[in-house]
C-alpha positions as protocol buffer text, in pm:
chain_id: "A"
residue {
  index: 1
  type: MET
  ca { x: 0 y: 0 z: 0 }
}
residue {
  index: 2
  type: LYS
  ca { x: 121 y: 350 z: -83 }
}
residue {
  index: 3
  type: MET
  ca { x: -1 y: 678 z: 64 }
}
residue {
  index: 4
  type: LEU
  ca { x: 60 y: 1039 z: -35 }
}
residue {
  index: 5
  type: LEU
  ca { x: 53 y: 1306 z: 231 }
}
residue {
  index: 6
  type: LEU
  ca { x: -38 y: 1643 z: 83 }
}
residue {
  index: 7
  type: ASN
  ca { x: 72 y: 1921 z: 314 }
}
residue {
  index: 8
  type: ASP
  ca { x: 149 y: 2290 z: 324 }
}
residue {
  index: 9
  type: LYS
  ca { x: 510 y: 2389 z: 386 }
}
residue {
  index: 10
  type: SER
  ca { x: 405 y: 2742 z: 474 }
}
residue {
  index: 11
  type: SER
  ca { x: 284 y: 2615 z: 813 }
}
residue {
  index: 12
  type: LYS
  ca { x: 557 y: 2492 z: 1045 }
}
residue {
  index: 13
  type: LYS
  ca { x: 303 y: 2334 z: 1277 }
}
residue {
  index: 14
  type: LEU
  ca { x: 141 y: 2136 z: 995 }
}
residue {
  index: 15
  type: ARG
  ca { x: 484 y: 2005 z: 897 }
}
residue {
  index: 16
  type: TYR
  ca { x: 507 y: 1853 z: 1244 }
}
residue {
  index: 17
  type: VAL
  ca { x: 167 y: 1686 z: 1192 }
}
residue {
  index: 18
  type: SER
  ca { x: 286 y: 1557 z: 855 }
}
residue {
  index: 19
  type: ASP
  ca { x: 609 y: 1418 z: 1001 }
}
residue {
  index: 20
  type: ALA
  ca { x: 422 y: 1230 z: 1273 }
}
residue {
  index: 21
  type: VAL
  ca { x: 190 y: 1064 z: 1018 }
}
residue {
  index: 22
  type: VAL
  ca { x: 475 y: 969 z: 785 }
}
residue {
  index: 23
  type: ILE
  ca { x: 672 y: 807 z: 1068 }
}
residue {
  index: 24
  type: ALA
  ca { x: 365 y: 615 z: 1190 }
}
residue {
  index: 25
  type: ALA
  ca { x: 314 y: 477 z: 838 }
}
residue {
  index: 26
  type: LEU
  ca { x: 678 y: 378 z: 797 }
}
residue {
  index: 27
  type: GLU
  ca { x: 671 y: 194 z: 1129 }
}
residue {
  index: 28
  type: LYS
  ca { x: 393 y: -19 z: 980 }
}
residue {
  index: 29
  type: HIS
  ca { x: 602 y: -72 z: 664 }
}
residue {
  index: 30
  type: ILE
  ca { x: 373 y: 146 z: 455 }
}
residue {
  index: 31
  type: SER
  ca { x: 507 y: 394 z: 203 }
}
residue {
  index: 32
  type: CYS
  ca { x: 384 y: 745 z: 286 }
}
residue {
  index: 33
  type: GLU
  ca { x: 541 y: 1017 z: 75 }
}
residue {
  index: 34
  type: PRO
  ca { x: 494 y: 1381 z: 182 }
}
residue {
  index: 35
  type: ILE
  ca { x: 425 y: 1619 z: -105 }
}
residue {
  index: 36
  type: ASP
  ca { x: 383 y: 1994 z: -71 }
}
residue {
  index: 37
  type: ILE
  ca { x: 105 y: 2156 z: -270 }
}
residue {
  index: 38
  type: SER
  ca { x: 347 y: 2406 z: -421 }
}
residue {
  index: 39
  type: ASP
  ca { x: 578 y: 2125 z: -535 }
}
residue {
  index: 40
  type: LEU
  ca { x: 323 y: 1964 z: -766 }
}
residue {
  index: 41
  type: ARG
  ca { x: 453 y: 1998 z: -1121 }
}
residue {
  index: 42
  type: LEU
  ca { x: 154 y: 2155 z: -1291 }
}
residue {
  index: 43
  type: GLU
  ca { x: 112 y: 2282 z: -1643 }
}
residue {
  index: 44
  type: THR
  ca { x: -86 y: 2589 z: -1542 }
}
residue {
  index: 45
  type: SER
  ca { x: -81 y: 2837 z: -1258 }
}
residue {
  index: 46
  type: ARG
  ca { x: -457 y: 2892 z: -1275 }
}
residue {
  index: 47
  type: ILE
  ca { x: -555 y: 2716 z: -956 }
}
residue {
  index: 48
  type: GLY
  ca { x: -894 y: 2549 z: -985 }
}
residue {
  index: 49
  type: SER
  ca { x: -904 y: 2550 z: -1365 }
}
residue {
  index: 50
  type: ASP
  ca { x: -977 y: 2231 z: -1557 }
}
residue {
  index: 51
  type: GLU
  ca { x: -614 y: 2218 z: -1676 }
}
residue {
  index: 52
  type: TYR
  ca { x: -492 y: 2251 z: -1321 }
}
residue {
  index: 53
  type: LEU
  ca { x: -712 y: 1969 z: -1195 }
}
residue {
  index: 54
  type: LYS
  ca { x: -606 y: 1745 z: -1483 }
}
residue {
  index: 55
  type: SER
  ca { x: -243 y: 1804 z: -1388 }
}
residue {
  index: 56
  type: VAL
  ca { x: -317 y: 1724 z: -1023 }
}
residue {
  index: 57
  type: ALA
  ca { x: -493 y: 1400 z: -1119 }
}
residue {
  index: 58
  type: ARG
  ca { x: -207 y: 1304 z: -1350 }
}
residue {
  index: 59
  type: CYS
  ca { x: 49 y: 1363 z: -1073 }
}
residue {
  index: 60
  type: ILE
  ca { x: -151 y: 1146 z: -831 }
}
residue {
  index: 61
  type: ARG
  ca { x: -188 y: 865 z: -1086 }
}
residue {
  index: 62
  type: GLU
  ca { x: 182 y: 873 z: -1171 }
}
residue {
  index: 63
  type: GLU
  ca { x: 264 y: 822 z: -803 }
}
residue {
  index: 64
  type: GLY
  ca { x: 49 y: 509 z: -801 }
}
residue {
  index: 65
  type: ALA
  ca { x: -94 y: 588 z: -459 }
}
residue {
  index: 66
  type: ASP
  ca { x: -383 y: 411 z: -289 }
}
residue {
  index: 67
  type: ALA
  ca { x: -473 y: 699 z: -56 }
}
residue {
  index: 68
  type: VAL
  ca { x: -413 y: 1072 z: -14 }
}
residue {
  index: 69
  type: ILE
  ca { x: -400 y: 1234 z: 330 }
}
residue {
  index: 70
  type: CYS
  ca { x: -442 y: 1611 z: 347 }
}
residue {
  index: 71
  type: THR
  ca { x: -326 y: 1817 z: 644 }
}
residue {
  index: 72
  type: SER
  ca { x: -493 y: 2139 z: 526 }
}
residue {
  index: 73
  type: LEU
  ca { x: -829 y: 2242 z: 384 }
}
residue {
  index: 74
  type: LYS
  ca { x: -654 y: 2382 z: 78 }
}
residue {
  index: 75
  type: GLY
  ca { x: -514 y: 2040 z: -8 }
}
residue {
  index: 76
  type: LEU
  ca { x: -840 y: 1863 z: 68 }
}
residue {
  index: 77
  type: ARG
  ca { x: -1039 y: 2096 z: -157 }
}
residue {
  index: 78
  type: LEU
  ca { x: -784 y: 2045 z: -434 }
}
residue {
  index: 79
  type: ILE
  ca { x: -797 y: 1665 z: -421 }
}
residue {
  index: 80
  type: SER
  ca { x: -1176 y: 1661 z: -383 }
}
residue {
  index: 81
  type: GLU
  ca { x: -1221 y: 1869 z: -699 }
}
residue {
  index: 82
  type: ALA
  ca { x: -972 y: 1657 z: -893 }
}
residue {
  index: 83
  type: LYS
  ca { x: -1146 y: 1343 z: -776 }
}
residue {
  index: 84
  type: LYS
  ca { x: -1484 y: 1467 z: -899 }
}
residue {
  index: 85
  type: LYS
  ca { x: -1388 y: 1621 z: -1232 }
}
residue {
  index: 86
  type: GLU
  ca { x: -1116 y: 1376 z: -1335 }
}
residue {
  index: 87
  type: ASN
  ca { x: -1274 y: 1056 z: -1202 }
}
residue {
  index: 88
  type: LEU
  ca { x: -977 y: 1003 z: -976 }
}
residue {
  index: 89
  type: GLN
  ca { x: -1025 y: 669 z: -800 }
}
residue {
  index: 90
  type: ILE
  ca { x: -841 y: 715 z: -474 }
}
residue {
  index: 91
  type: LEU
  ca { x: -916 y: 713 z: -101 }
}
residue {
  index: 92
  type: THR
  ca { x: -910 y: 1070 z: 34 }
}
residue {
  index: 93
  type: CYS
  ca { x: -861 y: 1163 z: 399 }
}
residue {
  index: 94
  type: GLY
  ca { x: -851 y: 1500 z: 575 }
}
residue {
  index: 95
  type: ILE
  ca { x: -702 y: 1596 z: 911 }
}
residue {
  index: 96
  type: ILE
  ca { x: -863 y: 1870 z: 1122 }
}
residue {
  index: 97
  type: SER
  ca { x: -594 y: 1999 z: 1358 }
}
residue {
  index: 98
  type: ASP
  ca { x: -795 y: 2264 z: 1539 }
}
residue {
  index: 99
  type: TYR
  ca { x: -1032 y: 2257 z: 1835 }
}
residue {
  index: 100
  type: SER
  ca { x: -1236 y: 2560 z: 1740 }
}
residue {
  index: 101
  type: ILE
  ca { x: -1250 y: 2669 z: 1374 }
}
residue {
  index: 102
  type: LEU
  ca { x: -1472 y: 2416 z: 1202 }
}
residue {
  index: 103
  type: PRO
  ca { x: -1502 y: 2414 z: 822 }
}
residue {
  index: 104
  type: ALA
  ca { x: -1831 y: 2381 z: 641 }
}
residue {
  index: 105
  type: PRO
  ca { x: -1939 y: 2029 z: 534 }
}
residue {
  index: 106
  type: HIS
  ca { x: -1882 y: 2109 z: 164 }
}
residue {
  index: 107
  type: ASP
  ca { x: -1516 y: 2175 z: 247 }
}
residue {
  index: 108
  type: LEU
  ca { x: -1483 y: 1824 z: 389 }
}
residue {
  index: 109
  type: ASP
  ca { x: -1572 y: 1617 z: 83 }
}
residue {
  index: 110
  type: ALA
  ca { x: -1349 y: 1321 z: 168 }
}
residue {
  index: 111
  type: ASP
  ca { x: -1389 y: 952 z: 240 }
}
residue {
  index: 112
  type: CYS
  ca { x: -1282 y: 1006 z: 599 }
}
residue {
  index: 113
  type: ILE
  ca { x: -1218 y: 1302 z: 827 }
}
residue {
  index: 114
  type: PHE
  ca { x: -992 y: 1277 z: 1131 }
}
residue {
  index: 115
  type: VAL
  ca { x: -1088 y: 1506 z: 1420 }
}
residue {
  index: 116
  type: PRO
  ca { x: -926 y: 1582 z: 1758 }
}
residue {
  index: 117
  type: HIS
  ca { x: -1217 y: 1509 z: 1995 }
}
residue {
  index: 118
  type: GLU
  ca { x: -1569 y: 1365 z: 2023 }
}
residue {
  index: 119
  type: GLU
  ca { x: -1702 y: 1717 z: 2076 }
}
residue {
  index: 120
  type: ILE
  ca { x: -1564 y: 1824 z: 1737 }
}
residue {
  index: 121
  type: LYS
  ca { x: -1729 y: 1525 z: 1573 }
}
residue {
  index: 122
  type: ALA
  ca { x: -2063 y: 1614 z: 1733 }
}
residue {
  index: 123
  type: ARG
  ca { x: -2037 y: 1971 z: 1602 }
}
residue {
  index: 124
  type: LEU
  ca { x: -1966 y: 1851 z: 1247 }
}
residue {
  index: 125
  type: VAL
  ca { x: -2253 y: 1602 z: 1257 }
}
residue {
  index: 126
  type: LYS
  ca { x: -2481 y: 1884 z: 1373 }
}
residue {
  index: 127
  type: LYS
  ca { x: -2364 y: 2082 z: 1068 }
}
residue {
  index: 128
  type: GLY
  ca { x: -2476 y: 1796 z: 845 }
}
residue {
  index: 129
  type: LEU
  ca { x: -2165 y: 1586 z: 788 }
}
residue {
  index: 130
  type: ASP
  ca { x: -2211 y: 1208 z: 776 }
}
residue {
  index: 131
  type: SER
  ca { x: -2097 y: 1066 z: 1111 }
}
residue {
  index: 132
  type: GLN
  ca { x: -1977 y: 747 z: 940 }
}
residue {
  index: 133
  type: ARG
  ca { x: -1701 y: 947 z: 771 }
}
residue {
  index: 134
  type: ILE
  ca { x: -1574 y: 1113 z: 1090 }
}
residue {
  index: 135
  type: PHE
  ca { x: -1315 y: 940 z: 1308 }
}
residue {
  index: 136
  type: VAL
  ca { x: -1196 y: 1070 z: 1645 }
}
residue {
  index: 137
  type: THR
  ca { x: -821 y: 1019 z: 1645 }
}
residue {
  index: 138
  type: GLY
  ca { x: -671 y: 1329 z: 1805 }
}
residue {
  index: 139
  type: ILE
  ca { x: -399 y: 1549 z: 1655 }
}
residue {
  index: 140
  type: PRO
  ca { x: -70 y: 1379 z: 1555 }
}
residue {
  index: 141
  type: VAL
  ca { x: 236 y: 1485 z: 1754 }
}
residue {
  index: 142
  type: LYS
  ca { x: 600 y: 1384 z: 1747 }
}
residue {
  index: 143
  type: LYS
  ca { x: 671 y: 1050 z: 1906 }
}
residue {
  index: 144
  type: SER
  ca { x: 915 y: 1207 z: 2154 }
}
residue {
  index: 145
  type: PHE
  ca { x: 632 y: 1390 z: 2333 }
}
residue {
  index: 146
  type: ARG
  ca { x: 461 y: 1065 z: 2425 }
}
residue {
  index: 147
  type: GLU
  ca { x: 773 y: 875 z: 2529 }
}
residue {
  index: 148
  type: HIS
  ca { x: 781 y: 970 z: 2897 }
}
residue {
  index: 149
  type: ILE
  ca { x: 1081 y: 905 z: 3119 }
}
residue {
  index: 150
  type: GLY
  ca { x: 950 y: 1081 z: 3429 }
}
residue {
  index: 151
  type: LYS
  ca { x: 1018 y: 1426 z: 3575 }
}
residue {
  index: 152
  type: ALA
  ca { x: 1316 y: 1317 z: 3787 }
}
residue {
  index: 153
  type: ALA
  ca { x: 1489 y: 1141 z: 3498 }
}
residue {
  index: 154
  type: ALA
  ca { x: 1419 y: 1433 z: 3261 }
}
residue {
  index: 155
  type: ARG
  ca { x: 1570 y: 1681 z: 3505 }
}
residue {
  index: 156
  type: ASN
  ca { x: 1868 y: 1456 z: 3561 }
}
residue {
  index: 157
  type: TYR
  ca { x: 1929 y: 1434 z: 3185 }
}
residue {
  index: 158
  type: LEU
  ca { x: 1909 y: 1813 z: 3146 }
}
residue {
  index: 159
  type: VAL
  ca { x: 2107 y: 1876 z: 3466 }
}
residue {
  index: 160
  type: ILE
  ca { x: 1821 y: 2066 z: 3629 }
}
residue {
  index: 161
  type: PRO
  ca { x: 1818 y: 2070 z: 4012 }
}
residue {
  index: 162
  type: LYS
  ca { x: 1546 y: 1842 z: 4145 }
}
residue {
  index: 163
  type: ASN
  ca { x: 1468 y: 2066 z: 4442 }
}
residue {
  index: 164
  type: LYS
  ca { x: 1379 y: 2377 z: 4238 }
}
residue {
  index: 165
  type: ARG
  ca { x: 1049 y: 2476 z: 4088 }
}
residue {
  index: 166
  type: VAL
  ca { x: 1069 y: 2475 z: 3709 }
}
residue {
  index: 167
  type: TYR
  ca { x: 855 y: 2678 z: 3473 }
}
residue {
  index: 168
  type: LEU
  ca { x: 860 y: 2662 z: 3092 }
}
residue {
  index: 169
  type: LEU
  ca { x: 744 y: 2964 z: 2891 }
}
residue {
  index: 170
  type: ILE
  ca { x: 676 y: 2930 z: 2517 }
}
residue {
  index: 171
  type: PRO
  ca { x: 724 y: 3278 z: 2368 }
}
residue {
  index: 172
  type: ASP
  ca { x: 537 y: 3218 z: 2040 }
}
residue {
  index: 173
  type: GLY
  ca { x: 294 y: 3503 z: 1979 }
}
residue {
  index: 174
  type: LEU
  ca { x: 421 y: 3710 z: 2272 }
}
residue {
  index: 175
  type: GLU
  ca { x: 600 y: 4044 z: 2275 }
}
residue {
  index: 176
  type: ALA
  ca { x: 939 y: 4068 z: 2446 }
}
residue {
  index: 177
  type: ALA
  ca { x: 793 y: 4331 z: 2682 }
}
residue {
  index: 178
  type: ASP
  ca { x: 520 y: 4089 z: 2797 }
}
residue {
  index: 179
  type: ILE
  ca { x: 777 y: 3816 z: 2856 }
}
residue {
  index: 180
  type: THR
  ca { x: 1004 y: 4038 z: 3065 }
}
residue {
  index: 181
  type: ARG
  ca { x: 704 y: 4164 z: 3266 }
}
residue {
  index: 182
  type: LEU
  ca { x: 610 y: 3804 z: 3336 }
}
residue {
  index: 183
  type: CYS
  ca { x: 968 y: 3724 z: 3439 }
}
residue {
  index: 184
  type: GLU
  ca { x: 971 y: 4020 z: 3675 }
}
residue {
  index: 185
  type: GLU
  ca { x: 636 y: 3927 z: 3829 }
}
residue {
  index: 186
  type: LEU
  ca { x: 755 y: 3573 z: 3890 }
}
residue {
  index: 187
  type: SER
  ca { x: 1077 y: 3703 z: 4045 }
}
residue {
  index: 188
  type: ARG
  ca { x: 880 y: 3939 z: 4269 }
}
residue {
  index: 189
  type: THR
  ca { x: 628 y: 3686 z: 4399 }
}
residue {
  index: 190
  type: GLU
  ca { x: 804 y: 3345 z: 4397 }
}
residue {
  index: 191
  type: ARG
  ca { x: 943 y: 3269 z: 4741 }
}
residue {
  index: 192
  type: GLU
  ca { x: 1091 y: 2930 z: 4654 }
}
residue {
  index: 193
  type: GLU
  ca { x: 1398 y: 2861 z: 4443 }
}
residue {
  index: 194
  type: TYR
  ca { x: 1297 y: 2835 z: 4080 }
}
residue {
  index: 195
  type: LEU
  ca { x: 1413 y: 2835 z: 3718 }
}
residue {
  index: 196
  type: LEU
  ca { x: 1224 y: 2972 z: 3418 }
}
residue {
  index: 197
  type: TYR
  ca { x: 1320 y: 2822 z: 3082 }
}
residue {
  index: 198
  type: ILE
  ca { x: 1233 y: 3002 z: 2755 }
}
residue {
  index: 199
  type: PRO
  ca { x: 1304 y: 2827 z: 2420 }
}
residue {
  index: 200
  type: THR
  ca { x: 1364 y: 3070 z: 2130 }
}
residue {
  index: 201
  type: PRO
  ca { x: 1478 y: 3049 z: 1767 }
}
residue {
  index: 202
  type: ARG
  ca { x: 1853 y: 3081 z: 1723 }
}
residue {
  index: 203
  type: CYS
  ca { x: 1830 y: 3394 z: 1508 }
}
residue {
  index: 204
  type: SER
  ca { x: 1554 y: 3631 z: 1614 }
}
residue {
  index: 205
  type: VAL
  ca { x: 1505 y: 3974 z: 1762 }
}
residue {
  index: 206
  type: ILE
  ca { x: 1315 y: 3835 z: 2059 }
}
residue {
  index: 207
  type: ARG
  ca { x: 1601 y: 3595 z: 2136 }
}
residue {
  index: 208
  type: ASP
  ca { x: 1852 y: 3882 z: 2149 }
}
residue {
  index: 209
  type: LYS
  ca { x: 1629 y: 4087 z: 2379 }
}
residue {
  index: 210
  type: LEU
  ca { x: 1568 y: 3794 z: 2612 }
}
residue {
  index: 211
  type: MET
  ca { x: 1937 y: 3701 z: 2619 }
}
residue {
  index: 212
  type: ASP
  ca { x: 2016 y: 4056 z: 2734 }
}
residue {
  index: 213
  type: TYR
  ca { x: 1750 y: 4028 z: 3004 }
}
residue {
  index: 214
  type: ALA
  ca { x: 1864 y: 3683 z: 3120 }
}
residue {
  index: 215
  type: GLU
  ca { x: 2220 y: 3807 z: 3175 }
}
residue {
  index: 216
  type: GLY
  ca { x: 2093 y: 4002 z: 3473 }
}
residue {
  index: 217
  type: SER
  ca { x: 1880 y: 3720 z: 3615 }
}
residue {
  index: 218
  type: SER
  ca { x: 1990 y: 3410 z: 3801 }
}
residue {
  index: 219
  type: ASN
  ca { x: 1653 y: 3242 z: 3742 }
}
residue {
  index: 220
  type: VAL
  ca { x: 1591 y: 3283 z: 3368 }
}
residue {
  index: 221
  type: ARG
  ca { x: 1743 y: 3041 z: 3116 }
}
residue {
  index: 222
  type: ILE
  ca { x: 1716 y: 3099 z: 2740 }
}
residue {
  index: 223
  type: ILE
  ca { x: 1721 y: 2781 z: 2533 }
}
residue {
  index: 224
  type: THR
  ca { x: 1845 y: 2878 z: 2189 }
}
residue {
  index: 225
  type: TYR
  ca { x: 1852 y: 2534 z: 2027 }
}
residue {
  index: 226
  type: THR
  ca { x: 1743 y: 2195 z: 2149 }
}
residue {
  index: 227
  type: ARG
  ca { x: 1613 y: 1865 z: 2018 }
}
residue {
  index: 228
  type: ARG
  ca { x: 1495 y: 1784 z: 2370 }
}
residue {
  index: 229
  type: LEU
  ca { x: 1202 y: 2020 z: 2413 }
}
residue {
  index: 230
  type: ASN
  ca { x: 998 y: 1719 z: 2524 }
}
residue {
  index: 231
  type: LEU
  ca { x: 1231 y: 1673 z: 2823 }
}
residue {
  index: 232
  type: TYR
  ca { x: 1207 y: 2040 z: 2920 }
}
residue {
  index: 233
  type: ILE
  ca { x: 829 y: 2005 z: 2910 }
}
residue {
  index: 234
  type: GLU
  ca { x: 841 y: 1690 z: 3121 }
}
residue {
  index: 235
  type: SER
  ca { x: 1072 y: 1865 z: 3370 }
}
residue {
  index: 236
  type: ALA
  ca { x: 834 y: 2157 z: 3423 }
}
residue {
  index: 237
  type: ASP
  ca { x: 595 y: 2210 z: 3712 }
}
residue {
  index: 238
  type: ALA
  ca { x: 392 y: 2432 z: 3479 }
}
residue {
  index: 239
  type: MET
  ca { x: 403 y: 2532 z: 3113 }
}
residue {
  index: 240
  type: LEU
  ca { x: 295 y: 2880 z: 3005 }
}
residue {
  index: 241
  type: LEU
  ca { x: 194 y: 2958 z: 2646 }
}
residue {
  index: 242
  type: LYS
  ca { x: -57 y: 3137 z: 2429 }
}
residue {
  index: 243
  type: PRO
  ca { x: -336 y: 2897 z: 2325 }
}
residue {
  index: 244
  type: ASP
  ca { x: -233 y: 2700 z: 2019 }
}
residue {
  index: 245
  type: SER
  ca { x: -399 y: 2376 z: 1913 }
}
residue {
  index: 246
  type: LEU
  ca { x: -79 y: 2190 z: 1821 }
}
residue {
  index: 247
  type: THR
  ca { x: 162 y: 2315 z: 2090 }
}
residue {
  index: 248
  type: SER
  ca { x: -107 y: 2273 z: 2354 }
}
residue {
  index: 249
  type: THR
  ca { x: -165 y: 1917 z: 2232 }
}
residue {
  index: 250
  type: GLU
  ca { x: 208 y: 1843 z: 2258 }
}
residue {
  index: 251
  type: ALA
  ca { x: 206 y: 1974 z: 2614 }
}
residue {
  index: 252
  type: ALA
  ca { x: -104 y: 1770 z: 2704 }
}
residue {
  index: 253
  type: VAL
  ca { x: 43 y: 1452 z: 2556 }
}
residue {
  index: 254
  type: SER
  ca { x: 356 y: 1519 z: 2763 }
}
residue {
  index: 255
  type: GLY
  ca { x: 142 y: 1545 z: 3076 }
}
residue {
  index: 256
  type: VAL
  ca { x: 230 y: 1891 z: 3209 }
}
residue {
  index: 257
  type: PRO
  ca { x: -2 y: 2145 z: 3376 }
}
residue {
  index: 258
  type: ILE
  ca { x: -81 y: 2425 z: 3128 }
}
residue {
  index: 259
  type: VAL
  ca { x: -148 y: 2793 z: 3186 }
}
residue {
  index: 260
  type: HIS
  ca { x: -280 y: 2960 z: 2872 }
}
residue {
  index: 261
  type: LEU
  ca { x: -195 y: 3329 z: 2843 }
}
residue {
  index: 262
  type: PHE
  ca { x: -469 y: 3568 z: 2738 }
}
residue {
  index: 263
  type: LEU
  ca { x: -282 y: 3899 z: 2722 }
}
residue {
  index: 264
  type: ASN
  ca { x: -307 y: 4231 z: 2535 }
}
residue {
  index: 265
  type: ALA
  ca { x: -687 y: 4246 z: 2550 }
}
residue {
  index: 266
  type: ASP
  ca { x: -727 y: 3889 z: 2419 }
}
residue {
  index: 267
  type: ASN
  ca { x: -1073 y: 3784 z: 2528 }
}
residue {
  index: 268
  type: LYS
  ca { x: -1146 y: 3475 z: 2324 }
}
residue {
  index: 269
  type: ASN
  ca { x: -951 y: 3184 z: 2182 }
}
residue {
  index: 270
  type: GLY
  ca { x: -1118 y: 2863 z: 2072 }
}
residue {
  index: 271
  type: SER
  ca { x: -834 y: 2630 z: 2168 }
}
residue {
  index: 272
  type: GLY
  ca { x: -786 y: 2803 z: 2503 }
}
residue {
  index: 273
  type: ASP
  ca { x: -1156 y: 2783 z: 2582 }
}
residue {
  index: 274
  type: PHE
  ca { x: -1169 y: 2418 z: 2473 }
}
residue {
  index: 275
  type: PHE
  ca { x: -881 y: 2320 z: 2702 }
}
residue {
  index: 276
  type: ALA
  ca { x: -1026 y: 2518 z: 2993 }
}
residue {
  index: 277
  type: ASN
  ca { x: -1376 y: 2376 z: 2947 }
}
residue {
  index: 278
  type: HIS
  ca { x: -1235 y: 2024 z: 2961 }
}
residue {
  index: 279
  type: GLU
  ca { x: -1016 y: 2108 z: 3265 }
}
residue {
  index: 280
  type: MET
  ca { x: -695 y: 2039 z: 3070 }
}
residue {
  index: 281
  type: ALA
  ca { x: -555 y: 2388 z: 3135 }
}
residue {
  index: 282
  type: VAL
  ca { x: -628 y: 2710 z: 3319 }
}
residue {
  index: 283
  type: ILE
  ca { x: -641 y: 3060 z: 3175 }
}
residue {
  index: 284
  type: GLY
  ca { x: -423 y: 3349 z: 3290 }
}
residue {
  index: 285
  type: ARG
  ca { x: -614 y: 3669 z: 3216 }
}
residue {
  index: 286
  type: ASN
  ca { x: -317 y: 3898 z: 3278 }
}
residue {
  index: 287
  type: ILE
  ca { x: 48 y: 3882 z: 3388 }
}
residue {
  index: 288
  type: CYS
  ca { x: -29 y: 3863 z: 3761 }
}
residue {
  index: 289
  type: ASP
  ca { x: -304 y: 3604 z: 3715 }
}
residue {
  index: 290
  type: THR
  ca { x: -82 y: 3391 z: 3489 }
}
residue {
  index: 291
  type: VAL
  ca { x: 204 y: 3384 z: 3740 }
}
residue {
  index: 292
  type: LYS
  ca { x: -34 y: 3314 z: 4028 }
}
residue {
  index: 293
  type: LYS
  ca { x: -185 y: 3013 z: 3851 }
}
residue {
  index: 294
  type: ALA
  ca { x: 153 y: 2878 z: 3742 }
}
residue {
  index: 295
  type: LYS
  ca { x: 268 y: 2891 z: 4105 }
}
residue {
  index: 296
  type: CYS
  ca { x: -51 y: 2712 z: 4214 }
}
residue {
  index: 297
  type: PHE
  ca { x: 43 y: 2416 z: 3996 }
}
residue {
  index: 298
  type: ALA
  ca { x: 388 y: 2402 z: 4161 }
}
residue {
  index: 299
  type: GLU
  ca { x: 239 y: 2430 z: 4510 }
}
residue {
  index: 300
  type: GLN
  ca { x: -79 y: 2223 z: 4482 }
}
residue {
  index: 301
  type: LYS
  ca { x: 9 y: 1877 z: 4354 }
}
residue {
  index: 302
  type: ALA
  ca { x: -354 y: 1760 z: 4360 }
}
residue {
  index: 303
  type: MET
  ca { x: -453 y: 2045 z: 4128 }
}
residue {
  index: 304
  type: ALA
  ca { x: -169 y: 1960 z: 3888 }
}
residue {
  index: 305
  type: ALA
  ca { x: -261 y: 1590 z: 3898 }
}
residue {
  index: 306
  type: ARG
  ca { x: -625 y: 1668 z: 3816 }
}
residue {
  index: 307
  type: VAL
  ca { x: -529 y: 1866 z: 3505 }
}
residue {
  index: 308
  type: ILE
  ca { x: -294 y: 1592 z: 3386 }
}
residue {
  index: 309
  type: GLN
  ca { x: -567 y: 1332 z: 3443 }
}
residue {
  index: 310
  type: MET
  ca { x: -808 y: 1530 z: 3226 }
}
residue {
  index: 311
  type: GLN
  ca { x: -542 y: 1566 z: 2955 }
}
residue {
  index: 312
  type: TYR
  ca { x: -500 y: 1189 z: 2938 }
}
residue {
  index: 313
  type: ARG
  ca { x: -878 y: 1150 z: 2927 }
}
residue {
  index: 314
  type: ASN
  ca { x: -934 y: 1393 z: 2639 }
}
residue {
  index: 315
  type: ILE
  ca { x: -617 y: 1382 z: 2426 }
}
residue {
  index: 316
  type: CYS
  ca { x: -517 y: 1084 z: 2209 }
}
residue {
  index: 317
  type: ALA
  ca { x: -143 y: 1023 z: 2230 }
}
residue {
  index: 318
  type: ASP
  ca { x: -136 y: 764 z: 1949 }
}
residue {
  index: 319
  type: SER
  ca { x: -328 y: 973 z: 1696 }
}
residue {
  index: 320
  type: ALA
  ca { x: -106 y: 907 z: 1392 }
}
residue {
  index: 321
  type: ASP
  ca { x: -113 y: 530 z: 1452 }
}
residue {
  index: 322
  type: LYS
  ca { x: -492 y: 534 z: 1467 }
}
residue {
  index: 323
  type: MET
  ca { x: -513 y: 725 z: 1140 }
}
residue {
  index: 324
  type: ILE
  ca { x: -292 y: 477 z: 955 }
}
residue {
  index: 325
  type: GLU
  ca { x: -487 y: 180 z: 1090 }
}
residue {
  index: 326
  type: ILE
  ca { x: -820 y: 333 z: 983 }
}
residue {
  index: 327
  type: ILE
  ca { x: -689 y: 406 z: 633 }
}
residue {
  index: 328
  type: MET
  ca { x: -556 y: 51 z: 600 }
}
residue {
  index: 329
  type: LYS
  ca { x: -894 y: -95 z: 700 }
}
residue {
  index: 330
  type: MET
  ca { x: -1085 y: 133 z: 461 }
}
residue {
  index: 331
  type: ARG
  ca { x: -850 y: 47 z: 176 }
}
residue {
  index: 332
  type: ALA
  ca { x: -889 y: -324 z: 249 }
}
residue {
  index: 333
  type: ARG
  ca { x: -1269 y: -295 z: 243 }
}
residue {
  index: 334
  type: THR
  ca { x: -1258 y: -107 z: -87 }
}
residue {
  index: 335
  type: ALA
  ca { x: -1031 y: -374 z: -238 }
}
residue {
  index: 336
  type: ASP
  ca { x: -1269 y: -651 z: -123 }
}
residue {
  index: 337
  type: MET
  ca { x: -1568 y: -474 z: -280 }
}
residue {
  index: 338
  type: ASN
  ca { x: -1385 y: -447 z: -612 }
}
């Protein structure tokens, strides 16, 4: 069996989803080749034209694939149109990697749709989508996030003192000024020994600003490059980040208490609300509230344990494996019918 995974290189997060699916397929000895939409060798640049769709269908046929998995709506729409107009006989699958923004049923014209949670499936069914085509699998994440070694072992590997409180702040979507204000509030109110780790890109303005700030702090550590983010997450007593469906899922799979930051007049975020409603995270409405709630997780072990329990209850760690198994079964049924 051969699968094609149509993704969108413009989204770094979706590349992570794509990688997780490809690895899951390879572990089952199934060929799963990732192809970016922009890499398709087409004879016309008029997207959606008959010539364009013919070129898409020809590319798919030349690959000899049995199934196409799409990580974005753009790819799913493209394959769906090619399938209709060019009589493309291939199993099509779409991945919804968001907890809040739901597409219309006509955008999900595929043989199967993979969704992150039962609640998302119920919403789509209410919109009119056939429930038989919707499968609750979760959102694929890198294998490293679900391979737990325990907090003590993770700290030992990273040479982090076991007797200190550890906080992890993901700066994506935050201004440097907000981050430094948060650092100062934590320094002002935390009475125990602690460390605050902040992973940043190697070359960025925010990294340079935070490096300058960290030079004057004995508690702040800037991580400029690491392949062990999963261990920093597992080492943390609390993880602070702006709500993001994929990063939040990685944190939940890792089993760490989450504080979602709603700053700069943010008053609504679908992923943040979803996690809060299912008790998988708490919301920090401002700098002081965020720091207070992060400290609560470090101080109140029962509260932290409850959040982690709800994460395990609502988040599928083996999402990519489930997707591959479902596709294999559907392909086998189709082959039997023919």
